[in-house]
C-alpha positions in Angstrom: 0.1 -0.1 -0.1 2.8 2.7 0.8 4.2 2.1 -2.7 0.8 2.9 -4.7 0.3 6.0 -1.9 3.9 7.4 -2.5 3.2 7.2 -6.4 -0.3 8.7 -6.2 0.9 11.7 -4.2 3.9 12.2 -6.6 1.9 11.3 -9.5 -1.3 14.1 -8.5 1.9 16.6 -7.5 3.6 17.0 -10.8 -0.5 17.7 -11.7 -0.6 20.0 -9.7 2.8 21.6 -10.8 2.8 21.0 -14.3 6.0 18.8 -13.8 8.2 17.0 -11.7 10.9 18.7 -9.9 14.9 18.3 -11.8 12.9 16.0 -14.7 11.7 16.9 -17.9 8.5 15.3 -17.6 5.2 17.1 -18.4 2.0 15.6 -17.3 1.4 13.2 -19.1 5.3 11.5 -18.6 4.6 12.0 -15.1 1.0 9.6 -15.1 2.8 7.2 -17.4 6.1 6.9 -15.1 3.7 6.4 -12.6 1.9 3.3 -14.1 5.4 2.3 -15.2 6.6 2.1 -11.7 3.1 0.4 -10.5 4.1 -2.0 -13.1 7.7 -3.0 -12.2 7.5 -3.1 -8.5 4.7 -5.8 -8.9 1.9 -3.4 -7.0 -0.4 -3.5 -9.7 -0.3 -6.8 -12.3 -0.4 -6.8 -16.4 -4.0 -8.2 -16.3 -4.6 -5.3 -12.9 -3.5 -2.6 -15.3 -5.5 -4.0 -18.4 -8.7 -4.0 -16.4 -8.2 -0.3 -14.8 -7.9 1.2 -18.6 -11.2 1.7 -20.2 -11.3 0.8 -23.5 -14.2 2.4 -25.0 -13.5 6.1 -23.2 -10.1 5.7 -25.3 -12.0 4.8 -28.1 -14.4 7.6 -27.9 -11.3 10.0 -27.9 -9.8 8.5 -30.1 -12.2 8.5 -33.1 -13.4 12.3 -32.3 -9.4 13.2 -33.0 -9.9 11.7 -36.1 -12.8 13.4 -37.2 -11.0 16.7 -35.8 -8.3 15.9 -37.9 -10.0 15.5 -41.0 -11.9 18.8 -41.0 -8.3 20.2 -39.9 -6.7 19.3 -42.7 -9.7 20.1 -45.3 -9.5 23.7 -43.7 -13.0 23.8 -42.0 -12.3 25.6 -39.1 -9.7 27.9 -40.9 -12.8 28.8 -43.5 -15.0 29.2 -40.4 -13.0 31.6 -38.4 -12.5 33.7 -41.9 -15.8 34.0 -42.4 -16.9 35.1 -39.1 -14.2 37.2 -38.2 -14.4 38.9 -41.5 -18.2 40.3 -41.2 -18.8 43.7 -41.0 -19.9 44.0 -37.8 -18.9 46.2 -35.0 -16.1 45.1 -32.7 -18.3 44.4 -29.7 -20.9 43.1 -31.9 -18.7 40.8 -33.7 -17.2 39.2 -30.6 -20.3 37.4 -30.1 -20.5 35.2 -33.2 -16.8 34.3 -32.4 -17.9 33.0 -29.3 -21.3 31.6 -30.4 -19.5 29.9 -33.3 -16.2 28.6 -31.0 -18.7 27.3 -28.5 -20.6 24.8 -30.7 -17.7 23.7 -32.8 -16.3 22.4 -29.5 -19.4 21.0 -28.6 -19.0 18.6 -31.4 -15.3 18.7 -32.3 -13.7 18.7 -28.1 -12.5 22.2 -26.8 -8.9 21.6 -27.3 -8.9 21.2 -31.0 -11.4 23.8 -31.2 -8.9 26.2 -30.0 -6.0 24.7 -31.3 -7.7 25.6 -34.8 -8.9 28.8 -34.9 -6.5 30.9 -32.6 -3.9 31.3 -35.1 -6.5 32.3 -38.0 -8.4 34.5 -35.5 -4.8 36.5 -34.6 -4.5 37.2 -38.4 -8.2 38.6 -39.0 -8.1 40.4 -36.2 -5.0 42.1 -37.2 -5.4 42.6 -40.5 -8.8 44.5 -39.0 -6.5 46.3 -36.5 -8.5 45.2 -33.9 -6.4 44.0 -30.5 -6.8 39.9 -30.5 -6.3 39.4 -26.9 -10.4 40.3 -25.9 -11.3 37.6 -28.9 -8.9 35.2 -28.1 -9.6 35.2 -24.5 -13.5 34.7 -25.9 -12.5 32.0 -27.6 -11.3 30.2 -25.0 -14.2 30.9 -22.6 -16.5 30.0 -25.5 -14.8 26.4 -26.4 -14.6 25.6 -22.7 -18.3 26.6 -22.0 -19.2 25.3 -24.9 -17.4 21.7 -24.4 -20.0 21.4 -21.3 -23.1 20.7 -24.0 -22.8 17.4 -24.8 -20.6 14.2 -23.4 -18.3 14.3 -26.4 -17.2 18.1 -26.0 -14.0 17.2 -23.9 -12.6 14.5 -22.8 -14.2 14.3 -19.3 -17.5 14.4 -20.5 -16.4 11.6 -22.4 -15.0 9.8 -19.5 -17.9 10.5 -17.4 -20.7 9.3 -20.1 -18.9 6.4 -20.8 -18.4 5.4 -16.9 -22.4 6.2 -15.8 -23.6 5.2 -19.0 -25.6 8.5 -19.4 -27.7 9.1 -21.9 -26.6 11.7 -24.8 -29.8 13.5 -25.2 -31.0 13.7 -21.6 -27.6 15.0 -20.5 -27.7 17.7 -23.6 -31.5 19.1 -22.7 -30.4 19.1 -19.5 -27.0 21.4 -19.9 -28.4 23.8 -22.7 -29.8 25.8 -20.4 -26.5 26.6 -18.3 -24.4 26.7 -21.7 -26.4 28.9 -23.3 -26.5 31.5 -20.9 -22.7 30.9 -20.2 -21.5 31.6 -23.7 -23.8 35.2 -22.9 -22.3 35.5 -19.7 -19.0 35.4 -21.7 -19.7 37.8 -24.3 -21.6 39.7 -21.5 -18.2 40.0 -19.3 -15.8 41.0 -22.4 -17.8 43.2 -23.5 -18.1 45.2 -20.6 -13.8 44.8 -19.8 -12.9 45.8 -23.2 -15.3 48.6 -24.1 -14.0 51.1 -25.3 -11.0 49.5 -26.2 -10.8 46.9 -29.5 -8.7 48.7 -31.3 -5.0 48.7 -31.6 -3.1 51.5 -30.9 -1.4 52.9 -34.0 1.4 51.5 -35.4 1.1 48.3 -32.7 1.1 44.6 -34.4 2.7 41.6 -34.6 4.0 39.3 -37.5 0.6 37.5 -38.8 0.8 33.7 -39.2 1.7 31.8 -42.3 -0.9 30.8 -44.2 -3.5 29.4 -43.4 -5.3 25.9 -44.7 -7.5 26.4 -48.1 -11.0 24.6 -48.0 -11.1 21.0 -49.3 -14.9 21.1 -49.6 -14.8 17.3 -50.3 -13.0 16.7 -47.9 -14.9 18.8 -45.4 -18.0 17.9 -46.5 -17.2 14.7 -46.0 -15.8 15.0 -42.4 -19.3 17.2 -41.9 -21.2 14.3 -43.1 -19.9 12.0 -41.1 -20.3 14.3 -37.7 -23.7 14.7 -39.0 -24.1 11.0 -38.6 -22.7 10.6 -35.4 -24.7 13.3 -33.9 -27.6 12.0 -35.5 -27.3 8.8 -34.0 -26.2 9.6 -30.5 -29.4 11.3 -30.1 -32.1 9.2 -31.8 -30.4 5.5 -30.8 -29.2 3.6 -28.1 -26.0 2.5 -30.0 -23.2 2.0 -28.0 -21.2 6.1 -28.5 -17.8 4.5 -29.1 -18.7 2.0 -31.7 -20.6 4.0 -33.5 -17.7 7.2 -33.8 -14.7 4.3 -34.3 -16.9 3.3 -37.1 -16.8 7.2 -38.3 -13.5 7.5 -37.9 -12.5 4.1 -39.6 -15.4 5.7 -42.7 -13.1 9.5 -42.4 -9.7 7.0 -42.4 -10.6 5.6 -46.4 -9.1 8.0 -48.5 -7.8 8.5 -51.7 -6.2 12.2 -50.8 -5.5 12.0 -47.3 -2.8 9.9 -46.0 -3.9 8.1 -42.9 0.0 8.7 -41.4 -0.9 13.2 -41.6 -4.3 12.1 -39.9 -3.3 9.7 -37.7 0.3 12.3 -36.5 -2.9 15.0 -36.0 -4.1 12.5 -33.3 -3.2 13.6 -29.5 -1.3 10.5 -28.4 0.4 12.8 -25.1 -4.3 12.5 -24.5 -4.7 9.2 -24.8 -1.4 8.0 -22.9 -2.7 10.4 -19.8 -5.7 8.8 -19.9 -3.9 5.4 -20.0 -1.5 6.4 -17.1 -4.2 7.8 -14.8 -6.4 4.8 -15.4 -3.8 2.4 -13.9 -2.7 4.7 -10.5 -6.1 5.7 -10.0 -6.9 2.0 -10.3 -4.0 1.1 -7.7 -5.5 3.7 -5.3 -9.2 2.1 -5.2 -7.1 -1.5 -4.3 -6.2 0.2 -0.9 -8.3 1.3 1.7 -7.1 4.6 1.2 -9.7 6.1 -0.4 -12.8 4.9 1.9 -11.1 5.8 5.0 -10.8 9.5 3.4 -14.1 9.6 2.8 -15.3 8.2 6.5 -12.8 11.3 7.7 -13.9 14.3 5.6 -18.1 12.1 6.6 -16.9 12.8 10.2 -16.3 16.4 9.5 -20.0 16.9 7.5 -18.6 16.7 4.0 -20.1 13.6 2.0 -18.6 13.8 -1.3 -21.6 11.3 -2.7 -24.2 14.7 -2.3 -25.0 17.1 -5.1 -23.8 19.9 -3.2 -20.3 18.6 -1.9 -19.3 16.9 -5.0 -20.2 20.3 -6.8 -17.7 21.9 -4.9 -14.7 19.7 -4.5 -15.0 18.9 -8.7 -14.4 22.7 -8.8 -11.4 22.9 -6.3 -9.8 19.4 -7.6 -10.4 20.7 -11.3 -8.4 23.8 -10.3 -5.6 22.0 -8.3 -4.8 18.9 -10.9 -7.2 19.6 -14.2 -10.4 18.5 -14.7 -9.6 15.1 -16.2 -7.8 13.8 -13.1 -10.2 15.3 -10.5 -13.1 13.6 -12.5 -11.4 10.1 -12.7 -10.6 10.8 -8.5 -14.4 11.4 -8.0 -16.3 9.4 -10.6 -16.4 6.4 -7.8 -18.6 8.3 -5.3 -21.1 10.0 -8.5 -24.3 8.3 -6.6 -26.7 10.5 -6.8 -29.1 10.6 -10.0 -27.0 14.0 -11.1 -24.3 13.0 -10.5 -22.9 12.9 -14.1 -24.6 16.1 -14.7 -22.5 18.1 -11.5 -19.2 16.2 -13.0 -19.4 17.4 -16.1 -20.5 20.9 -15.7 -18.4 21.7 -12.4 -15.2 20.3 -13.9 -15.6 22.3 -17.1 -16.8 25.5 -16.2 -14.3 25.3 -13.4 -11.9 25.4 -16.5 -12.2 29.0 -17.3 -11.2 30.4 -13.8 -6.7 30.9 -14.9 -4.8 29.6 -17.3 -4.0 26.5 -16.3 -7.2 25.4 -15.6 -7.9 24.0 -19.0 -5.4 23.2 -22.0 -8.1 24.9 -23.9 -6.7 28.3 -22.3 -3.1 27.5 -22.4 -3.1 26.5 -25.9 -4.6 29.7 -26.9 -2.0 31.1 -24.4 0.8 29.9 -26.1 -0.2 30.0 -30.0 -0.7 34.0 -29.1 2.9 34.5 -27.6 4.3 32.6 -30.9 2.3 35.6 -32.7 4.1 38.6 -29.9 0.7 38.4 -28.4 1.5 38.4 -24.4 -2.2 37.4 -22.5 -0.6 37.3 -18.9 -2.2 35.3 -15.8 -4.0 38.6 -14.7 -5.3 39.0 -18.3 -6.6 36.0 -18.7 -8.2 36.2 -14.6 -9.6 39.7 -14.9 -12.2 37.7 -17.6 -11.6 34.1 -16.1 -12.2 34.5 -12.9 -16.0 36.4 -13.4 -16.8 34.1 -16.1 -15.9 31.4 -14.2 -17.8 32.6 -11.0 -21.1 33.4 -12.5 -21.1 30.6 -14.8 -20.8 28.1 -11.9 -23.8 30.1 -10.0 -26.1 29.5 -13.3 -24.9 25.6 -12.9 -25.6 25.8 -9.0 -29.0 27.0 -9.5 -30.2 25.0 -12.3 -28.8 22.2 -10.7 -31.1 22.9 -7.2 -33.8 24.0 -9.2 -33.4 20.3 -10.8 -33.0 18.8 -7.5 -36.6 20.3 -6.4 -38.4 19.7 -9.5 
């Protein structure tokens, strides 16, 4: 048990600070190394590790990475961003379609992918119009996070929750929709208020535009969107397993005469898949010890019952900002006993990601892409928007869940 606890604590310390001291390991490397130590010491057998890894979740994640890769290569995200960004609208009004489009796309294609694909093009569009890209980039990141909460495929933690708690796709969408719609409007209202009168770049200011975008391939875009549409219809109106339907769609996309599978698979985020595998093994090892039950019992003596909706909501928010939302959800899933626990975990972990830059990979992606173009988004700049958006959206979510509990 001692080995398991030590490895677990070190892994989650690495997740908290983003690395382990004196080692060139990121969060994925830390989780993978932890799993390797448990296997090498015999603390976890290969058979137990195999049982711990939830293959349907990995299959669902992989399938949508392939779908997103198809549309990135086809230039779909570039085309959408430029169409929105070049609309003849005033700066504050222009922010609204940027937020709506990024939120809707994130609900289907994942928040991280949307930010990765849209941010460089959005910067280019803003610079060409003489607009400060910062409020639009903040809108992109915040809206992608909020929008991804709409569906059970919008982000990795929602996919995990959907698979392990066997949630109904349509029921969850209808339950989450009011919170997400209001949340997207809140993102716009907060940014419109904070940046009122400060939309334009100073004369002579600017940054080098990014490399030319990907030209639109209508045939490949049509193929990708058709598969996406069929998948959504299957999720909404059938009870077929999500992962098998999604894998079938991915297989169809890989059958191509123009897009080489090597290029498509090269855009799959293998780091995220490896992170999931490592955390599955590390968390499973801890569940084999009496530590989780003892910890829950100890918390109960202080009046903290994490199986209740209220405490689960609060603990999810805190943990999501300490160790990131995916590890937080993995830790809390064994205690998701209430019928609304899945909704609570999905909404709280996703909306909490807007608080600070490190709260969401989507935030980090946008900030890093901006920095490469000479546009600095400091943690203070992000926090001025992120804290307000997070607190208000979580308040809306908490109120909605409280109403659901009473109805």
